[in-house]
VEXVEXLUM-421050 format. One record per residue: x, z, y of N, C-alpha, C, O in turn. Coordinates in steps of 0.02 Angstrom, whole numbers, padded with zeros to 5 digits, always signed. Layout:
XZYXZYXZYXZY...
***
This chain:
+03444+04443+05005+03433+04400+04916+03446+04476+04889+03480+04514+04924+03415+04501+04822+03441+04566+04818+03476+04554+04770+03468+04502+04737+03528+04606+04753+03571+04599+04718+03574+04596+04634+03542+04642+04609+03599+04559+04595+03587+04541+04534+03592+04607+04497+03645+04637+04504+03542+04635+04457+03559+04659+04410+03589+04682+04339+03537+04703+04313+03635+04690+04295+03655+04678+04251+03615+04717+04191+03609+04776+04175+03585+04646+04162+03551+04658+04115+03548+04597+04061+03542+04539+04081+03553+04614+03983+03552+04567+03945+03515+04561+03898+03505+04613+03865+03481+04497+03875+03441+04514+03838+03467+04533+03750+03516+04512+03720+03422+04573+03729+03440+04600+03646+03473+04563+03619+03528+04579+03596+03449+04504+03615+03482+04451+03557+03544+04426+03587+03569+04376+03562+03569+04451+03631+03636+04441+03653+03692+04486+03659+03749+04473+03679+03661+04562+03632+03709+04610+03623+03747+04611+03556+03714+04606+03505+03787+04615+03554+03828+04606+03488+03863+04639+03458+03916+04609+03453+03867+04703+03424+03897+04765+03405+03952+04735+03364+03933+04708+03313+04013+04734+03375+04084+04717+03348+04082+04765+03275+04047+04816+03273+04119+04744+03219+04099+04774+03153+04146+04836+03161+04201+04820+03183+04138+04889+03150+04172+04951+03166+04227+04961+03100+04204+04998+03056+04283+04939+03087+04320+04914+03028+04375+04985+03022+04406+05007+03070+04378+05009+02963+04427+05056+02931+04386+05133+02947+04410+05185+02925+04323+05132+02987+04280+05188+03000+04238+05207+02947+04225+05163+02906+04211+05270+02938+04151+05282+02892+04104+05276+02908+04091+05291+02966+04033+05244+02849+03979+05238+02888+03948+05302+02913+03958+05355+02883+03911+05297+02966+03895+05369+03016+03796+05348+02999+03773+05297+02974+03765+05399+03022+03697+05380+03012+03675+05350+03066+03706+05349+03119+03599+05312+03054+03597+05269+03106+03592+05280+03168+03615+05240+03208+03562+05337+03188+03560+05375+03253+03644+05384+03273+03661+05359+03327+03685+05409+03243+03751+05402+03273+03790+05328+03272+03839+05309+03305+03762+05302+03235+03790+05231+03244+03772+05201+03309+03811+05165+03340+03715+05215+03331+03690+05176+03396+03730+05224+03438+03755+05192+03484+03742+05272+03440+03799+05300+03502+03869+05309+03507+03907+05319+03555+03879+05302+03435+03975+05330+03425+04007+05253+03428+03995+05202+03395+04047+05265+03475+04077+05183+03490+04161+05193+03460+04193+05245+03456+04177+05132+03444+04250+05132+03419+04314+05099+03491+04303+05053+03531+04368+05136+03485+04410+05111+03520+04423+05018+03543+04432+04973+03502+04419+05012+03604+04416+04940+03589+04359+04892+03611+04365+04831+03621+04295+04934+03616+04213+04902+03596+04212+04913+03673+04237+04962+03701+04176+04855+03706+04130+04862+03785+04068+04889+03768+04044+04888+03712+04044+04914+03817+03971+04929+03825+03946+04897+03883+03982+04878+03929+03884+04889+03880+03831+04870+03933+03799+04932+03974+03798+04984+03940+03776+04938+04031+03774+04982+04078+03723+05047+04043+03718+05104+04066+03689+05018+03982+03654+05071+03955+03685+05113+03898+03660+05159+03866+03745+05086+03893+03794+05110+03841+03776+05092+03766+03774+05131+03718+03765+05023+03766+03746+04976+03709+03803+04918+03704+03818+04880+03751+03831+04918+03638+03903+04891+03612+03866+04813+03631+03812+04787+03615+03932+04786+03676+03920+04704+03680+03977+04667+03669+04027+04681+03703+03978+04606+03614+04046+04577+03606+04072+04560+03669+04045+04546+03723+04132+04565+03651+04195+04521+03710+04182+04470+03729+04182+04465+03790+04168+04418+03697+04167+04364+03731+04082+04340+03766+04072+04293+03805+04036+04381+03743+03991+04383+03793+04002+04420+03854+03987+04397+03909+04032+04490+03845+04036+04511+03902+04090+04469+03979+04084+04465+04040+04127+04451+03941+04174+04399+03979+04141+04342+04003+04140+04331+04064+04115+04307+03967+04052+04241+04006+04014+04282+04051+03996+04254+04103+03995+04349+04042+03936+04373+04096+03984+04395+04155+03962+04398+04213+04060+04411+04138+04067+04445+04203+04107+04375+04249+04116+04374+04310+04124+04324+04201+04143+04250+04241+04107+04222+04272+04129+04175+04306+04031+04240+04274+04000+04215+04316+03962+04238+04394+03920+04215+04433+04003+04297+04389+03991+04341+04445+04032+04302+04501+04075+04260+04487+04014+04320+04564+04071+04328+04636+04113+04359+04617+04154+04337+04578+04114+04418+04639+04170+04488+04608+04150+04540+04561+04095+04567+04563+04191+04553+04522+04200+04592+04475+04251+04647+04498+04303+04626+04523+04244+04728+04491+04276+04779+04505+04295+04811+04451+04248+04822+04412+04360+04836+04431+04394+04850+04385+04413+04917+04395+04469+04919+04419+04380+04990+04385+04410+05040+04421+04463+05077+04378+04469+05069+04317+04498+05116+04413+04563+05152+04385+04582+05221+04416+04575+05237+04475+04606+05261+04363+04644+05321+04395+04695+05294+04401+04718+05270+04349+04733+05288+04460+04793+05278+04481+04855+05284+04439+04905+05248+04445+04848+05333+04399+04897+05369+04363+04902+05369+04290+04937+05406+04256+04855+05314+04265+04849+05320+04191+04876+05261+04182+04861+05217+04223+04919+05245+04129+04929+05179+04099+04893+05146+04065+04892+05085+04070+04856+05177+04026+04796+05145+04007+04746+05104+04021+04716+05064+03985+04735+05128+04103+04672+05098+04130+04720+05043+04167+04691+04991+04183+04784+05048+04182+04806+04978+04201+04807+04932+04142+04798+04874+04161+04814+04937+04082+04837+04900+04024+04771+04869+04019+04768+04808+04018+04717+04906+04017+04639+04879+04016+04635+04819+04064+04625+04759+04054+04647+04858+04126+04646+04810+04172+04674+04732+04169+04642+04684+04190+04742+04728+04138+04786+04685+04123+04736+04639+04087+04715+04588+04115+04719+04658+04026+04680+04636+03978+04613+04592+03994+04598+04534+03977+04583+04631+04028+04515+04604+04053+04522+04545+04116+04478+04507+04136+04594+04550+04140+04599+04488+04198+04619+04430+04135+04601+04370+04134+04650+04458+04097+04686+04396+04049+04625+04352+04013+04625+04293+03997+04574+04403+04006+04512+04354+03975+04473+04321+04022+04437+04275+04004+04475+04338+04072+04438+04315+04139+04472+04257+04164+04436+04216+04192+04539+04242+04160+04564+04193+04179+04569+04143+04135+04579+04087+04158+04563+04149+04071+04549+04089+04030+04479+04055+04049+04472+03994+04042+04430+04092+04072+04379+04062+04075+04361+04039+04163+04312+04004+04178+04397+04059+04200+04403+04053+04279+04468+04060+04291+04493+04115+04303+04507+03997+04287+04583+04012+04317+04575+04029+04406+04617+04058+04440+04502+03997+04433+04527+03977+04488+04502+04058+04518+04446+04060+04544+04548+04132+04512+04541+04180+04509+04574+04212+04580+04624+04194+04611+04536+04257+04592+04587+04297+04661+04590+04374+04638+04536+04402+04627+04636+04401+04632+04666+04467+04625+04659+04508+04676+04697+04501+04724+04609+04560+04677+04613+04602+04758+04644+04678+04731+04620+04712+04685+04688+04692+04762+04716+04750+04775+04710+04815+04810+04747+04822+04858+04667+04868+04793+04657+04938+04836+04727+04945+04865+04732+04965+04923+04776+04933+04834+04852+04980+04832+04887+04968+04898+04913+05014+04930+04887+04900+04917+04916+04884+04993+04868+04872+05063+04817+04839+05050+04871+04885+05107+04856+04865+05189+04848+04801+05192+04891+04771+05160+04809+04767+05219+04807+04697+05244+04861+04661+05280+04871+04601+05285+04898+04720+05307+04966+04693+05348+05019+04656+05296+05053+04606+05304+05013+04705+05234+05068+04691+05165+05044+04608+05160+05096+04580+05142+04988+04554+05167+04972+04502+05135+05019+04456+05126+05027+04430+05071+05061+04439+05185+05119+04403+05164+05167+04412+05132+05205+04371+05106+05168+04483+05130+05232+04509+05052+05206+04477+04984+05242+04444+04946+05126+04494+04970+05090+04462+04919+05096+04398+04893+05112+04380+04836+05077+04358+04958+05091+04295+04960+05152+04290+04928+05148+04293+04866+05204+04285+04949+05282+04288+04955+05308+04308+04857+05356+04287+04824+05261+04348+04841+05288+04372+04767+05262+04336+04719+05293+04329+04667+05187+04300+04731+05165+04269+04684+05204+04200+04700+05207+04162+04652+05234+04179+04757+05260+04113+04764+05330+04141+04727+05360+04089+04740+05368+04170+04700+05427+04182+04678+05467+04194+04720+05522+04171+04706+05464+04228+04779+05527+04216+04832+05536+04297+04823+05586+04316+04854+05512+04335+04799+05538+04408+04815+05559+04421+04744+05523+04400+04698+05621+04458+04733+05629+04532+04676+05577+04572+04690+05535+04571+04736+05588+04622+04625+05555+04662+04619+05564+04726+04684+05525+04758+04719+05620+04724+04678+05645+04769+04732+05631+04746+04814+05619+04783+04862+05638+04681+04812+05620+04655+04882+05549+04671+04899+05532+04687+04956+05511+04666+04850+05432+04683+04846+05429+04746+04875+05410+04767+04930+05457+04779+04814+05433+04863+04849+05464+04889+04921+05436+04935+04951+05519+04858+04946+05539+04871+05008+05496+04837+05063+05476+04862+05115+05485+04770+05037+05453+04730+05108+05367+04749+05115+05332+04734+05163+05347+04780+05061+05285+04808+05054+05266+04876+05074+05207+04890+05083+05322+04927+05081+05330+04984+05106+05287+05008+05034+05230+05029+05045+05305+05007+04976+05254+05025+04926+05258+05090+04920+05204+05119+04919+05322+05133+04915+05325+05204+04890+05288+05251+04968+05256+05303+04960+05300+05223+05038+05254+05254+05085+05189+05247+05089+05154+05292+05112+05160+05175+05062+05090+05149+05083+05035+05184+05010+04981+05215+05008+05090+05155+04952+05036+05160+04917+05062+05254+04866+05021+05299+04857+05134+05257+04842+05164+05309+04803+05164+05325+04737+05195+05373+04714+05125+05283+04700+05120+05273+04642+05155+05233+04613+05164+05174+04629+05186+05269+04553+05247+05223+04511+05246+05148+04493+05226+05141+04435+05257+05102+04517+05258+05033+04519+05263+05004+04437+05243+04952+04410+05290+05048+04419+05311+05026+04329+05230+05023+04327+05217+04965+04308+05174+05054+04336+05112+05048+04320+05070+05000+04330+05016+04998+04300+05090+04948+04380+05093+04907+04395+05090+04825+04401+05052+04778+04414+05183+04850+04375+05241+04774+04378+05173+04720+04325+05145+04673+04353+05161+04734+04270+05126+04701+04216+05072+04655+04252+05080+04594+04254+05019+04683+04279+04977+04638+04331+05012+04616+04378+05006+04555+04375+05052+04634+04430+05084+04591+04473+05135+04523+04442+05142+04471+04474+05161+04534+04387+05174+04471+04368+05160+04439+04337+05195+04391+04321+05080+04454+04305+05037+04401+04270+05015+04376+04334+05013+04319+04311+05000+04370+04381+04977+04350+04440+05043+04306+04443+05041+04256+04408+05084+04313+04469+05143+04263+04473+05153+04215+04427+05159+04155+04439+05153+04248+04364+05164+04188+04303+05105+04135+04311+05118+04076+04302+05037+04157+04330+04977+04110+04324+04965+04098+04384+04911+04070+04391+04991+04107+04426+04999+04072+04501+04926+04113+04540+04890+04090+04584+04921+04161+04515+04834+04186+04541+04853+04233+04610+04894+04279+04616+04815+04208+04650+04823+04241+04723+04811+04323+04729+04760+04350+04709+04852+04351+04753+04838+04436+04770+04826+04419+04839+04852+04377+04876+04763+04481+04850+04735+04490+04908+04737+04568+04929+04725+04615+04891+04756+04571+05001+04779+04648+04997+04709+04680+05036+04696+04664+05094+04675+04718+05005+04614+04741+05016+04608+04799+05071+04558+04807+05106+04666+04837+05073+04667+04908+05103+04669+04907+05187+04670+04849+05207+04670+04952+05237+04692+04965+05294+04735+05018+05288+04732+05062+05245+04783+05010+05343+04810+05065+05363+04780+05127+05374+04727+05127+05406+04811+05199+05349+04786+05262+05384+04783+05264+05452+04739+05299+05479+04835+05223+05495+04816+05212+05586+04758+05186+05594+04717+05212+05631+04742+05117+05555+04667+05099+05573+04628+05126+05554+04575+05121+05585+04631+05160+05509+04569+05198+05477+04547+05266+05535+04490+05286+05547+04593+05284+05554+04597+05357+05590+04571+05302+05680+04553+05340+05725+04571+05253+05693+04591+05228+05736+04483+05216+05747+04448+05233+05794+04467+05188+05696+04408+05168+05688+04377+05217+05679+04320+05202+05696+04378+05298+05651+04317+05360+05643+04339+05384+05706+04295+05412+05739+04396+05380+05731+04401+05429+05800+04357+05376+05865+04307+05399+05892+04379+05316+05881+04351+05290+05929+04288+05236+05914+04262+05199+05955+04274+05241+05850+04219+05201+05852+04231+05128+05834+04286+05112+05856+04199+05073+05801+04219+05005+05785+04201+04959+05844+04236+04908+05850+04157+04969+05883+04154+04920+05934+04224+04935+05980+04238+04888+06018+04261+04982+05981+04309+05010+06026+04387+04984+05998+04441+04988+06025+04373+04962+05950+04443+04919+05911+04424+04856+05909+04367+04840+05892+04473+04809+05926+04469+04738+05933+04448+04718+05863+04457+04753+05813+04414+04647+05864+04403+04625+05815+04462+04597+05785+04462+04591+05724+04518+04577+05821+04584+04545+05782+04618+04606+05738+04642+04603+05681+04611+04655+05778+04638+04722+05748+04616+04743+05687+04657+04751+05642+04553+04754+05679+04503+04775+05636+04509+04708+05574+04482+04722+05520+04534+04656+05578+04519+04604+05537+04451+04584+05516+04428+04579+05459+04420+04572+05581+04362+04544+05576+04298+04586+05542+04237+04580+05549+04342+04635+05496+04291+04698+05483+04216+04720+05514+04228+04719+05574+04174+04730+05509+04115+04735+05522+04091+04821+05494+04109+04844+05440+04049+04858+05543+04045+04922+05538+04015+04946+05461+03976+04906+05435+04024+04988+05436+03996+04980+05355+03906+05015+05368+03875+05044+05413+03899+04996+05318+03804+05030+05294+03824+05097+05300+03883+05114+05296+03763+05148+05311+03782+05198+05304+03767+05236+05228+03713+05225+05201+03808+05272+05202+03815+05316+05152+03755+05321+05115+03714+05346+05154+03726+05308+05057+03658+05333+05033+03663+05414+05032+03715+05445+05041+03609+05439+05021+03616+05537+05004+03655+05559+04936+03688+05609+04923+03641+05510+04906+03684+05525+04836+03767+05532+04843+03810+05571+04821+03765+05480+04881+03866+05465+04906+03881+05530+04953+03933+05562+04943+03838+05550+05004+03848+05599+05045+03869+05657+05013+03910+05700+05030+03829+05650+04960+03822+05743+04921+03872+05739+04868+03891+05791+04841+03905+05659+04843+03948+05669+04810+04015+05675+04851+04061+05706+04824+04024+05651+04908+04081+05644+04959+04078+05718+04981+04125+05754+04966+04033+05739+05010+04050+05842+05001+04059+05878+04971+04064+05936+04988+04065+05851+04896+04084+05904+04834+04153+05887+04832+04192+05932+04817+04176+05825+04846+04239+05811+04851+04276+05853+04914+04326+05888+04909+04248+05843+04959+04283+05880+05042+04279+05948+05031+04326+05980+05054+04234+05979+05001+04235+06047+04993+04286+06090+04928+04289+06150+04917+04330+06022+04887+04356+06062+04846+04443+06062+04878+04495+06076+04849+04434+06039+04949+04506+06017+04999+04514+06104+05017+04471+06148+05010+04580+06109+05040+04612+06178+05062+04581+06199+05109+04563+06256+05122+04569+06121+05154+04541+06166+05259+04481+06146+05238+04462+06111+05285+04439+06146+05197+04374+06117+05220+04336+06181+05246+04302+06176+05297+04341+06251+05203+04312+06298+05252+04332+06293+05314+04280+06313+05341+04372+06280+05362+04381+06277+05419+04365+06223+05439+04355+06238+05498+04356+06177+05436+04351+06110+05464+04264+06095+05485+04247+06069+05538+04223+06115+05438+04156+06128+05471+04119+06068+05463+04143+06017+05439+04054+06074+05484+04003+06000+05484+04060+05950+05513+04092+05921+05469+04073+05940+05560+04138+05880+05592+04156+05852+05549+04143+05795+05532+04216+05924+05508+04266+05890+05466+04241+05841+05406+04269+05793+05380+04174+05875+05393+04140+05834+05344+04107+05764+05365+04088+05724+05321+04101+05751+05430+04068+05697+05453+04132+05638+05458+04131+05578+05444+04178+05673+05479+04261+05632+05481+04262+05605+05421+04265+05544+05414+04258+05660+05360+04298+05650+05301+04243+05586+05281+04262+05528+05273+04199+05599+05278+04134+05527+05250+04131+05469+05305+04101+05419+05286+04155+05467+05364+04158+05413+05419+04227+05380+05362+04217+05327+05333+04272+05406+05356+04348+05373+05327+04316+05345+05257+04312+05285+05249+04297+05384+05214+04291+05352+05178+04251+05270+05162+04266+05227+05120+04208+05270+05206+04155+05229+05215+04200+05165+05241+04199+05110+05212+04237+05178+05294+04298+05132+05308+04333+05105+05250+04341+05044+05244+04355+05151+05203+04397+05113+05162+04356+05078+05111+04385+05031+05083+04283+05095+05090+04242+05088+05060+04240+05002+05090+04252+04954+05052+04225+04995+05148+04205+04937+05189+04268+04879+05201+04262+04818+05199+04324+04916+05211+04387+04867+05204+04387+04825+05158+04395+04765+05167+04372+04864+05083+04397+04837+05027+04339+04782+05012+04351+04728+04984+04268+04805+05034+04209+04749+05015+04222+04679+05065+04204+04623+05047+04245+04689+05107+04258+04638+05166+04326+04592+05129+04327+04532+05116+04358+04622+05123+04431+04568+05076+04394+04563+05020+04425+04521+04987+04345+04580+04986+04314+04542+04915+04256+04507+04930+04227+04467+04893+04235+04528+05001+04175+04462+05011+04201+04393+05039+04166+04343+05029+04282+04387+05084+04304+04356+05112+04314+04308+05074+04292+04252+05088+04362+04326+05000+04385+04295+04942+04338+04259+04904+04358+04211+04872+04267+04279+04903+04217+04266+04856+04197+04203+04894+04187+04150+04865+04189+04210+04969+04172+04158+04983+04196+04093+04986+04162+04049+05013+04260+04080+04958+04311+04002+04937+04274+03998+04851+04309+03983+04802+04220+04009+04847+04190+04002+04791+04231+04029+04729+04219+04002+04675+04277+04079+04729+04327+04084+04677+04289+04154+04643+04248+04185+04676+04310+04177+04566+04318+04238+04537+04353+04280+04561+04414+04274+04551+04327+04344+04607+04374+04401+04639+04360+04442+04591+04308+04452+04558+04425+04471+04590+04424+04543+04543+04467+04590+04570+04528+04586+04563+04435+04643+04605+04465+04689+04639+04479+04741+04586+04444+04749+04536+04541+04781+04602+04563+04852+04559+04576+04892+04607+04616+04885+04653+04533+04943+04593+04518+05018+04623+04505+05070+04604+04483+05073+04547+04510+05125+04639+04507+05187+04615+04441+05200+04580+04398+05172+04613+04415+05230+04527+04342+05228+04510+04298+05266+04566+04240+05245+04572+04316+05314+04605+04290+05330+04644+04239+05275+04698+04180+05281+04715+04269+05244+04707+04243+05185+04755+04194+05147+04728+04156+05112+04760+04196+05156+04653+04143+05092+04624+04095+05134+04588+04043+05104+04573+04098+05185+04573+04060+05232+04531+03991+05249+04561+03987+05265+04621+03926+05245+04515+03880+05261+04531+03824+05218+04580+03770+05233+04604+03877+05143+04585+03857+05106+04638+03871+05128+04705+03867+05087+04751+03885+05182+04716+03906+05188+04798+03970+05154+04813+03991+05108+04777+04002+05176+04867+04066+05143+04886+04059+05075+04911+04034+05054+04963+04097+05034+04844+04108+04952+04879+04048+04933+04855+04015+04900+04896+04020+04944+04795+03957+04901+04768+03894+04913+04835+03856+04870+04856+03897+04963+04850+03857+04984+04922+03861+04932+04990+03816+04913+05027+03920+04920+04990+03957+04898+05044+03947+04814+05020+03917+04773+05055+03973+04801+04966+03952+04726+04956+03878+04708+04971+03859+04662+05006+03836+04758+04936+03756+04723+04956+03744+04727+05028+03710+04682+05054+03764+04764+05057+03759+04758+05143+03785+04695+05156+03748+04662+05193+03848+04659+05135+03884+04610+05160+03840+04532+05126+03850+04475+05148+03805+04544+05083+03771+04486+05042+03785+04448+04989+03768+04392+04970+03842+04517+04958+03868+04492+04917+03819+04511+04844+03821+04567+04821+03785+04470+04820+03729+04487+04764+03770+04479+04701+03772+04521+04657+03791+04441+04701+03815+04433+04614+03884+04474+04602+03937+04442+04599+03883+04537+04594+03938+04579+04583+03936+04622+04521+03882+04643+04503+03992+04637+04486+03991+04706+04434+04042+04750+04431+04101+04732+04438+04022+04812+04419+04093+04872+04412+04089+04886+04350+04040+04896+04313+04139+04886+04342+04166+04895+04278+04213+04974+04239+04265+04986+04270+04204+05006+04201+04264+05067+04214+04286+05086+04121+04256+05086+04067+04347+05099+04145+04373+05126+04063+04328+05185+04047+04295+05221+04086+04334+05186+03979+04310+05266+03958+04350+05291+03915+04386+05251+03885+04354+05355+03902+04375+05382+03834+04326+05381+03795+04265+05378+03803+04374+05383+03734+04341+05381+03660+04293+05455+03660+04326+05507+03666+04246+05460+03655+04202+05542+03645+04209+05554+03580+04195+05506+03545+04226+05605+03553+04218+05635+03479+04126+05665+03477+04101+05680+03424+04097+05668+03526+04023+05693+03524+03987+05633+03540+03926+05637+03548+04019+05572+03546+03962+05525+03527+03920+05517+03610+03872+05480+03621+03946+05551+03650+03869+05556+03706+03870+05481+03745+03922+05448+03741+03818+05457+03781+03814+05396+03803+03852+05403+03868+03868+05461+03879+03873+05355+03920+03883+05352+03981+03831+05385+04009+03776+05385+03981+03845+05424+04081+03789+05445+04127+03766+05375+04140+03799+05322+04136+03696+05386+04158+03665+05319+04190+03669+05326+04246+03663+05376+04281+03686+05249+04263+03693+05211+04334+03764+05213+04348+03786+05179+04395+03808+05255+04308+03871+05266+04326+03910+05198+04342+03948+05191+04389+03894+05142+04290+03927+05074+04320+03891+05010+04263+03852+05015+04215+03922+04958+04290+03878+04903+04231+03916+04889+04185+03905+04836+04156+03965+04922+04165+03982+04911+04108+04066+04967+04101+04099+04998+04144+04074+04958+04019+04129+05010+04004+04152+04989+03951+04119+04965+03905+04247+05002+03952+04283+04984+03872+04310+05052+03861+04337+05090+03902+04297+05060+03798+04310+05111+03770+04395+05125+03737+04425+05090+03697+04409+05166+03759+04497+05186+03759+04499+05238+03702+04455+05275+03680+04551+05233+03688+04567+05290+03641+04674+05300+03673+04725+05269+03660+04659+05352+03708+04722+05358+03728+04770+05397+03707+04808+05430+03742+04768+05394+03643+04805+05451+03593+04840+05387+03548+04885+05392+03507+04805+05327+03568+04849+05267+03527+04908+05237+03593+04950+05195+03576+04905+05258+03653+04933+05243+03698+04998+05217+03689+05019+05159+03695+05037+05291+03665+05110+05271+03665+05124+05302+03605+05093+05354+03593+05176+05274+03551+05201+05283+03489+05228+05348+03496+05244+05367+03552+05237+05392+03440+05246+05450+03434+05347+05448+03440+05385+05407+03415+05361+05492+03471+05436+05492+03470+05465+05481+03400+05434+05498+03349+05531+05449+03398+05564+05466+03318+05591+05517+03304+05620+05549+03347+05587+05538+03241+05596+05603+03222+05671+05612+03223+05696+05666+03208
***
């Protein structure tokens, strides 16, 4: 079954009022957006309630992030809350932890762990390393609403085994039943080659080093897609939180979900307020949320 494409009839696209903004020309008004506004994949404004209803009909929704951006995590939490109001039968998938940490996530949601105990039991600082303060609001939301958390990642050790030895050489139980990834598209290979070329060691690694890098990225993508697919098989709405690169342009996790037969999935990205009124790049995501990060932190008191 081909994947569902995110298209909305024009009648369902509703532009929120731009309160407090000066009137723009018709051309500018069509492309300039206000903070807090949702856009469809073509960059057209769409009302929040319409967006939430469409997302709630999916099997999987993916919310991209830059891991160190507080505004991105606040947007994720807002979106999770909106979706939970429509689909309380929800699961939150996390790139941040490997599958071996699943019992820790279960204990956290059950209220059996303090914050300190959670960080220690999950080996957070070694496994992920980013400031947990960025993630506590989402983790506490899951505990408060009794929303299951699902670990999507694999350990670096397992990733290296799969790349070095091949999938058939690693027992199914050791790889949590995951199947081998679909090959990267030419466009994704080109993107990953650009990322690899920016690494200090790339010049000495050669073609073999690039192939290992691409294979490792595919393991990462497949692991997350497999976790999302498993959770969605139970009929629940699964919302995955992951880095932007894993879902941009339909590559990465969306591509692997297609290969796994998960047809109903959408990818959403936060987008900075653009003073130049440029539209989102074509094909980058299925929807966008406009952030004005100048508003994120209150100015210090004089």
